[in-house]
Structures are given as C-alpha cells and as structure tokens.
N, C-alpha and C positions, 0 to 999 in steps of 0.2 A: 204329417204337415202337408196342407194343400191350398193351392189358390185357384184350383180349377173353376170354371163358371161356365153358365150357359150365355150365349150371346143375348144382349138386351136385358140382362138380370144384373142385379148387385152382387158383389162378391159373397163367397162363404162366410160364415162367422168367424172362422180361425183366420182368415186373412186379415181381419181387423183386430182380433184380441189375442191371438196366440203369441207368446214371447218368442217361440222358435221361428214363427213368420217374421216378427218384427227384427230378429237378428238376421234373418236372410235378407230382408229389405235393405238393411244396412250394407250387407256384403254385395248383394247382386244389383241393387238399384243406385244407393247413395255413393258407393265406393267405385262405380263404374263409368258414371257420367259427369258432365259439367254442372257445378254446383254454384249458385250465386253466393259469394263471400262478403261483398261489400261495396263501397263506392270509391271511386278514384280521388274524390274530394277529401276522404279520411286518410288518403296516403299522398299528401300534397307536397312533401319534401323528404329528402333523404333521412331515413332513420324512423320516419312514421311507419307504425306497424298495427295490425288488427290480428286477433286470434279468432278462429273458426273451429268450432266443435261440430264434429261429425261422428256420432256414436262413441266408440273409445278412441277415436282419433282426434287429434287436435293439430290445426295447421296454423303457422305464422306467416303472414303475407306482409311484406316490408318493401318499402321504396329503398332501393339501393343508392350507393353514392353515384352509380353510373346513371341514375334516373330511370333505370328499368325496374319492374317488380320483380320480387323473388319470393317464392313460397317454399317453406320447409315444415317437414314434421317436427312438432315441439317435443324432441326426444334427443337428450344429449347422447353423443357418441361414446361416452365413456361407460356408464352404468344405465343409461335409459331415463335419467331424471327429466321431469319437466323443467323447462327453462323459466317459466312464468305462470303465474296464476291470474294475471291480469287479463282484461280484455282488449286493451290498446294501450299504446304508449309512444315514445319517441326515445330511440337509444342509438348510440354510436356503435354498439355491438350487443350481442347476447351473451350473458354471463350465466353459466349454470350455478344456481345457488347452493348445490350439493358440493362440489369439489372445485369450483371457479375455473372450469374451462371456459375459454372465451372464443367466440364465433363472430366472424364478420357477418355483416348484413347479407352477403352472398352466400353464406352457410359455411364458408371455409374456416377450419379450425386454425386460430391465430396463436393460441397459447394454452398449454397444458402442463401446469405446474407439477414438480416432483415426479416427473414420469421417467426421469433418467436420461443420461447422455444417448444420443442417437435415436430418440424417439421419433418415428416417422409421421410427424405432424401432418404432412401433406396426404397422408393416407386415410385421413378421418374428416369427415364433415357432417352437417346436418342432412339428413335425407331429404332430397328435393321433392317437390310437388308441383306438377303443371299448373301454370297460371296464365290467364289471359285478361286484357282489358278491352272494353267495347263501349263507347260512346258514354264514358263516365261509370260503367259498371265493371265489376271484378269478378272473375269467376276461377274456380280452381278444380281441378280433378285429381283423384287419388289413383286411378288406374295408371299402371306402368305404360301402356299405350293408349293415350286418351282418344275417344272418337273425335270425328271431324268437328271443327269449330267453324270453318270458314263459310259453311251454308247458313248457319245462324248469324254470322258476322254480316254476310251479304243481305239478310233478310231484315235484320234489326238495326243495323248501323245508320243506313241513310235516313229512315223516318225519325230515329231517336236522336242523331247527332244535332239537329237544329234547336232541341230543347236545352243543350248546354248543361248537361248534368256533370261533365268533367269540371266546369267552372262554377259549380253550384257549392252550397253549404248545407248541412243538415241542421234545419231549424227546430225539429223536434224529433225525439227518437221514444217511441212506446214500445214496452215489453209486456207480452202477456204469456201466461201459462194455461193452456186449453187441455182440459180433460177429455181428450179424444184422439183417436189414431190419426196420423198424418194424412192418410188417405181419404178419411171422411172430410177433412177439411180442404183437400184439393177438389174433392167431389162437389163440395159445397160452392167452391169458386167457379167450377165449370158450368154452372147452370144458373139461369135467372127465373126458373120455375117459382122459385120462393121469394122473389124480390118485391112484387106487388103487396104481397101480404106481411112482409117483414121489414122492409127497407124504406120507411117514408122519406128519410133525408136523402139517400141515394137517388130515388126515383123522381126527386124535384128536377134534377138536372139531366138524368139518364133516362132513355127508353129501357123498359125492361125486356128488351129483344135484342137480337144481333149476336147472341152467342154463338160460336161456332157449332154447327150441327143443327140449328134450329130450322124448321121448315115451316111454322105457323106463318101465315100471311099477316102483315101489318102495313097497309098501304101509306099510312102516315109516316112511318119509320122508314120505308123503301123510298120514299120521296125525299125525305130528309137526306138519306144517305147519297142520293143520286145527285142532288143539288150541291151538297157540302163537297163531295169528291170533285165536281165539276169546278167550283171556286178554288179549291186546294191545287188542282192540277195547273190552273191558269196562274197561280202565283209560285208554282214550282215546288209545293209542298208535298213530299212523298205521301202517299196515302193507298198504296196497294196492299191488300190483305195477302198475308202468308199464314196458312193455318195447318200447322203439322204436317208438312209435305211429306208424303210417303211414310207416314207413321213417326215422323221426327219429333223431337222433344220441344219445339218451339212454336209459338204463335205471335204474330204482331198485326194490329188493325187499327186505322184511325177511325173513330167512330164520331158521328155528330152528337151534340147535346141538344136539349130541347130547345125550342124557341125562346129567346130571352136570357139564356145561359151561355156565358163565355167561358165559364170554368166550373168545377165541381164545388161550389160552395152554397151555403144555404140560399143567398139571393142571386147567385150566378155572377156577381161581380168579382173581378180579380182583387186579391189581397196582397199581391206583391207584383214588382215590375215584371215585364215580359222575360221569359228565360232564354239563354243563349242568344242565338242570331234571330230569333222571331221577331217580326216587325209588325204583326197583326194579330190581335188577340183571338181572331176566329181561327182557331187550330182544331177545335173538337178535343177529344180525349184520345191520345194514343195509349192504346193497351198492349201489354207485351206479357207473354207467359213463357216460363222456361222451367220445364218439368225436370226434377220433381219439387223445387223448393222456392220458386219465385213467381210472384206477379207484380206488375207495376202499371201505373197510369202516370202519363205526363200531359199536363194542361198547359195552357199559355203562361200561367204564372207560377206553378209548383208542381211537383212531381211526388209521388208515393211509391215506395217499394215495400212489399211485404215477403219477409223470408222466414220459412219454416225450419226448425231444427227439432227431429224427432227426439224424445227423451226415453221413451219406453212405449210399450204397445198401446196404452192408454193415456199418453201424455205427449204433448207437443208444444215447444216453445215457439212463440211468434214474434218478430220484431218488425214493426212499422216505422219507417222513416219517412219524414217530410222534407223535401229539398226546395230551396229557393236560391235565386242568384246570390253569389258570395258577397255582391255590394248591395244587397237589398235593403240594408239597415234594418230599422226595428220593423217587426212584422206582428200584426195581430194574431197571436197563435191560436186564439180561441176560434177566430173566424177560419184560420187556416185549416184547423184540425177537426171542425165540427162535423163535417159530413162522414169523413172515414172513422173518426172515433165512434159516432154513433153506429155506423155500418158494421165496424169491426166487432163492437160488443154484441150487436145483435147476431152476427155470424157466429161468434164463439159459443153463445148460448145455444143457438141451433144445433152446432156441431156437438156440444157436450150432450144435449138431449138426444140427439140422433145416436151418438156412440153408446150412450146408456142403454137405449133400446136394443142395438145391435148386440151388445154384451149379455142380454138377458136370455132366459130359456125360450121366450117365445119368438125369437128371431129366425125368419126365414129369408133367403134372397128374394128380393122383389123386382117387379118389372120397371124398366126405365121408360120413360114417355119418349115414343119416336119422334114427337114434335118438338120438345124443348129440352131433351136430355141427351142429344146427340154427342154433345162434347164429354159428357160423363162417360158414355160408351167408348168415346174415342180415347179417353184417358185410362180407361180399365183395360182396353186393348193394348195401348202402349206399356202399361205396367206389366201386364201378362207376358207381353213379348220380351221386356226387359228383364224380367224376373226368371223366365224360363231360359234366356240366351246363356247364361253362366253355367 
C-alpha cells in the first residue's frame, strides 16, 4: 500500500483504487480531522438531531435541552446496537430498539431496564464526539484530541456570518451517488482548468479563474477583484482571502461575479431575499473549502453546501443543500438550483470518467499544470501530510 507521489504529479493508481488505501483514508484522514456534518438550521430546537455516517462510524448530532450541541457515537453502551436507522428526527431521548436502554440528549444513560438492583447507570453513556458550530455550519471530529478549530473559526466566521446561515432553511436537498474515489472529486473541485469546456452555466456568472494556486494572468478578472474588494471594504464586508495557511485544511475567499450578475443564477438576478444581515446584493460569491469533505458558496440570496461521504474506494455519496432565509416564503426552486444542478451533474460525469481511466491498466500518474492546478497540488500535499501523520 502506497500513496507516495512525485511533486507536480497525480497520485499513483493504488491511492485511488486500492481498498486498503481507502480504509487507511478513513482512519488517517476522516477520523482525525474536523468534518462538515450539517447545518445549524437542521438543529433549531431541543431534540432535533441528524445522523452522520463516516465509514463504519455513525455519529448523532443533537440540540440538547441546554441549547448546546451534543454529538455521540450511535452505539448503545449495552451491547453495541445502533440506536436509529433514520437520517434525522426530533426526540426527547434516544431509545435503543434492541433492549430499550434510554439515553438523554446529552448522552447520559437514563434507564436500563432489568439490570438488577444497584446497577451503576451513571457509569454508562453514549460515547461522546467533539462537535463545533460556526456561522450556521456544524462540524464533528472523531479524534480523541481534535486538531485546532480556532484558526478555522477566525478565518471563516467573519466573512460567512453576514450571510446568516444560522437563520436560514434548507430549500432543496439533492443527493448523488458518484462512481469515483473521493479524492478525484476533491481534485476536480480544486481547479477550474476544466470549467470553460465543461460548465457553461457556471461560467455565465463566474470567471474561470481565481482558484487558489493559479498563476495565469487575466487582467479583466484581476481588475474585477480589485474593484470589488474596494467596494466591499468600504461597506465593511469582510473579503480577505485565507488559503490553506501553513498547509491547513481550510480556505475562504470572496470572489466577484461577472458584470451584470448579482448571484449565481442563469440570469444573474436574485431568486430569494437577501440573506442574513446583508443590505446590498453586491456581495460576490463567498467560497469556502474545508478538507476533506466540504465546499460551499454563499451569495447574496442563497448558499449551497456540498458534503462528501466516502462509501468505498470507487464510490462517494454527495449531498448538495440550497439554503435561503428562513422567512423567504415560496422560492422558485428551479431557478434556485439551475446553475448548481447543471454544474454538479457535469462534475460527477467528469469524475466518474476520470476514475474509470485511473482504474484501468493504462493509467500512469500525470503532470499537473503549474499555471492552473496549483490548488490540486496543494490538496495532494495536504493529503499526503495528513495520511502520513498517523
């Protein structure tokens, strides 16, 4: 089993196709860092919970009676049964379906029937998982000692907060099963080398430039960035770029849209009221990446989050959520989703075709473009460092 690579080249075949590498990815990458789990608006009252699958692990994230979030392994402390097979719900307690042990929202064992007098209920509980909220997004970490979260919060919180994701609602939730390794999907997201030829809807509103690590000159884009950031600074809208500092796992950047476009819709017109505390639709598109399983765009009128869940070496589940203000009323969901449904379908087809080639006998690691694939190189360096750290 090896993931060793030459700088500037894609990974060796086994890194994308070997079941042993996939298992190691779950242990060394997904079980050691912060993972995007869901949205604050899905956990808006005590008892609301969501389930998050991470390989063989399953985590329950719930809003407690104290208003705080709690996260637990979905494993009964009796004989290990799962507590639920549902994806989400609202409960006053978690009851194991096997022998009816009852757990509070905080994970403490409330009742264990027929265990005899003197049974030490206080000694048993659901195994806890680290959980954090940030500007309407929820993250969990399976590690016993989670990595630092504060740097991520300091970088992403200020620019994302005005978009009001904590006070939003999920208008549309799309799920896809993609026949590709999770790393090929992240690689695809980390470059726009393919955008001009593959994403006509996306490039209506977006420049096919500006991805972290690009060095190609584009005077029109550079002028648009400079002008937009000057406008945003005058209005006090955070717009400083933070891109994987020191090899970290996150990036955030507010990018301008093309002239005439206020949001990422087919005609550039907003499809919902302004999000959060925004007072001007000229916000560009706030882009955020959290490795290994999230990227998000927040516009003036809506936001999208894309969450990856590896299934096996050649399969990845993807969930794309579209968020609008909670009080937005009826929204034209076709207009809301048009750009990203088209772009997502195009990307999944590209990734499946890419992985099919990688899995074939003819694959050899190929060279990355130093002009437009610098962010792919950065991701692969992060991946290798994370994989080898354990």
